[in-house]
C-alpha positions as CSV (number, residue, x, y, z in Angstrom):
1,X,-0.1,0.2,-0.4
2,X,1.2,3.3,-0.9
3,X,1.0,6.2,1.6
4,X,-1.0,8.4,-0.8
5,X,-4.0,6.0,-1.6
6,X,-5.7,2.2,-0.7
7,X,-7.4,0.2,-2.8
8,X,-9.5,-1.9,-1.1
9,X,-12.0,-5.2,-2.2
10,X,-14.0,-6.3,0.8
11,X,-16.0,-9.6,0.1
12,X,-17.7,-12.3,1.5
13,X,-21.6,-14.0,1.9
14,X,-24.4,-11.5,2.4
15,X,-25.1,-11.3,6.1
16,X,-21.4,-11.2,6.9
17,X,-21.5,-7.5,7.5
18,X,-18.9,-7.0,4.3
19,X,-20.9,-3.8,3.2
20,X,-20.7,-2.1,6.7
21,X,-17.4,-3.1,6.9
22,X,-16.3,-1.3,3.5
23,X,-18.7,1.7,5.2
24,X,-16.3,2.1,8.1
25,X,-13.2,2.4,6.3
26,X,-14.5,4.8,3.9
27,X,-16.3,7.4,6.4
28,X,-13.2,6.9,8.8
29,X,-10.8,8.1,5.9
30,X,-13.0,10.5,4.9
31,X,-13.2,12.0,8.8
32,X,-9.6,11.8,8.3
33,X,-9.8,14.5,5.7
34,X,-8.8,11.8,2.8
35,X,-11.0,11.5,-0.6
36,X,-13.0,8.3,-0.4
37,X,-15.2,6.0,-2.4
38,X,-17.7,3.4,-1.7
39,X,-19.2,0.8,-4.4
40,X,-21.2,-1.7,-3.3
41,X,-21.7,-4.9,-5.3
42,X,-24.4,-7.4,-4.5
43,X,-25.0,-10.8,-5.9
44,X,-28.4,-12.6,-6.6
45,X,-29.8,-12.9,-2.8
46,X,-28.7,-11.0,0.0
47,X,-28.4,-12.9,2.9
48,X,-26.3,-15.9,1.9
49,X,-25.2,-14.9,-1.4
50,X,-22.3,-12.9,-2.2
51,X,-21.5,-9.6,-1.6
52,X,-18.2,-7.0,-1.9
53,X,-18.1,-3.5,-2.1
54,X,-14.5,-1.6,-3.2
55,X,-13.1,1.3,-1.2
56,X,-10.5,3.6,-2.1
57,X,-8.9,6.3,0.4
58,X,-6.6,8.6,-1.2
59,X,-4.8,12.0,-0.8
60,X,-5.7,13.2,-4.2
61,X,-9.2,13.1,-6.2
62,X,-10.7,10.1,-7.0
63,X,-10.7,9.4,-10.9
64,X,-13.2,5.9,-10.6
65,X,-14.8,4.0,-7.6
66,X,-13.9,0.9,-9.7
67,X,-10.7,-0.9,-8.6
68,X,-9.3,-3.6,-10.6
69,X,-6.3,-4.1,-9.1
70,X,-6.7,-3.8,-5.6
71,X,-3.6,-2.9,-3.1
72,X,-5.7,-5.4,-0.8
73,X,-8.6,-8.0,-0.4
74,X,-10.3,-8.3,2.8
75,X,-12.2,-12.1,2.3
76,X,-14.6,-13.3,4.9
77,X,-15.0,-16.5,2.9
78,X,-13.3,-19.1,0.2
79,X,-15.6,-18.1,-2.7
80,X,-14.4,-14.5,-2.0
81,X,-10.2,-15.4,-2.3
82,X,-11.2,-17.7,-5.7
83,X,-12.6,-14.6,-7.3
84,X,-10.3,-11.7,-6.1
85,X,-7.2,-13.6,-4.9
86,X,-5.7,-13.4,-9.0
87,X,-6.5,-9.6,-9.3
88,X,-4.3,-8.5,-6.1
89,X,-1.2,-6.4,-7.3
90,X,2.2,-8.0,-6.9
91,X,3.0,-6.6,-3.4
92,X,-0.2,-6.3,-2.3
93,X,-2.3,-8.1,0.7
94,X,-4.2,-10.7,1.4
95,X,-6.6,-10.2,4.6
96,X,-8.4,-13.5,4.6
97,X,-10.8,-15.0,7.9
98,X,-9.3,-18.2,8.5
99,X,-11.8,-19.9,10.4
100,X,-13.8,-20.4,7.7
101,X,-11.1,-20.8,4.9
102,X,-8.3,-23.1,5.6
103,X,-4.6,-22.5,4.4
104,X,-3.8,-23.4,0.7
105,X,-1.3,-22.3,-1.7
106,X,-1.6,-18.7,-2.6
107,X,0.4,-16.5,-4.7
108,X,4.1,-16.2,-3.6
109,X,4.1,-12.2,-4.8
110,X,1.5,-10.9,-2.1
111,X,1.3,-11.0,1.8
112,X,-1.0,-13.2,3.2
113,X,-2.8,-12.0,6.9
114,X,-4.5,-15.0,8.6
115,X,-7.3,-13.7,11.2
116,X,-9.7,-16.4,13.2
117,X,-12.7,-13.7,12.7
118,X,-15.3,-15.9,13.5
119,X,-13.9,-18.0,16.2
120,X,-12.9,-14.4,17.7
121,X,-16.2,-13.1,17.4
122,X,-17.7,-16.3,18.8
123,X,-15.6,-15.4,21.8
124,X,-17.1,-12.5,22.3
125,X,-20.7,-14.0,22.3
126,X,-21.5,-12.5,18.8
127,X,-20.3,-14.2,15.6
128,X,-22.1,-11.3,13.7
129,X,-18.9,-8.9,14.6
130,X,-16.5,-11.1,12.6
131,X,-16.5,-8.0,10.3
132,X,-15.4,-5.7,12.7
133,X,-12.4,-7.8,14.1
134,X,-11.4,-7.7,10.3
135,X,-12.0,-4.5,10.4
136,X,-9.4,-3.9,13.4
137,X,-6.7,-5.9,11.7
138,X,-6.8,-3.8,9.0
139,X,-6.2,-0.7,11.1
140,X,-3.4,-2.2,11.6
141,X,-1.6,-1.8,8.2
142,X,-3.7,1.2,6.6
143,X,-1.0,4.2,6.1
144,X,-3.9,6.7,5.6
145,X,-5.8,6.4,9.2
146,X,-5.0,4.9,12.7
147,X,-6.9,2.1,14.7
148,X,-7.9,4.9,17.2
149,X,-9.6,7.1,14.2
150,X,-11.4,3.9,13.8
151,X,-12.8,3.5,17.3
152,X,-13.9,7.1,17.3
153,X,-15.7,6.6,13.8
154,X,-17.5,3.5,14.7
155,X,-20.3,5.2,17.1
156,X,-21.1,7.6,14.4
157,X,-22.2,4.4,12.4
158,X,-24.6,3.0,14.3
159,X,-28.3,3.3,14.1
160,X,-29.7,4.0,17.2
161,X,-31.2,1.0,17.9
162,X,-28.3,-0.6,17.8
163,X,-26.3,1.2,20.1
164,X,-26.8,-1.5,22.5
165,X,-23.9,-3.4,20.7
166,X,-21.0,-0.5,20.6
167,X,-19.7,-2.6,22.8
168,X,-19.2,-5.7,21.5
169,X,-18.3,-3.7,18.3
170,X,-15.6,-1.9,19.7
171,X,-14.6,-5.0,21.5
172,X,-14.3,-6.7,18.1
173,X,-12.1,-4.1,16.4
174,X,-9.7,-4.3,19.3
175,X,-9.4,-7.9,19.5
176,X,-8.5,-7.9,15.8
177,X,-6.1,-5.1,16.0
178,X,-4.5,-6.8,19.1
179,X,-4.7,-10.5,17.1
180,X,-2.2,-8.2,14.7
181,X,-0.2,-6.6,16.8
182,X,0.6,-9.7,19.1
183,X,1.4,-11.8,16.1
184,X,3.8,-9.8,14.7
185,X,5.7,-9.2,18.1
186,X,5.9,-12.9,18.3
187,X,7.5,-13.0,14.4
188,X,4.8,-16.2,14.2
189,X,4.4,-17.4,10.8
190,X,1.0,-18.7,12.0
191,X,-1.5,-17.9,12.4
192,X,-0.6,-14.3,10.8
193,X,1.6,-15.0,7.9
194,X,3.2,-12.2,6.0
195,X,4.7,-13.6,3.1
196,X,6.4,-12.0,0.5
């Protein structure tokens, strides 16, 4: 990722919160004074079908919200890895939910980050926050915003009827972020694998 632009594709099944995850990244980028775009794409069914979105966060005006060659793909399920893995630019990054995607042979010219997002969400007692675990993990790598800025932005995106879930959502962000920090400190090749 460059320090001037981040092009991200986020993908998973409908109901995994992929579009909301994209909104979080776009909103935090906007609140940090960056130019942003968020472009959703839905499969034939909402829940259980496929969903993905592209997010571009840039220091400069964005010519198009389309992302054909992303810097990063955040994949919540196996079909998303299969579809978007080949599009990641050389030197880019694949962050994937290792709870639902078993380790396999990936390209050797990208960085791989395995996050057991669904397991962490289950530990928090709410399977629906796996997307926020992934958001917290991504914040560790962003060069255009910080984790702290993400935490400040999240409450602004929560509808009033869902404010009761704010605490578990922030816990999920924290767990995802800390998972990456701890794994990097250990220098672990698993569960965090940063291959280049």
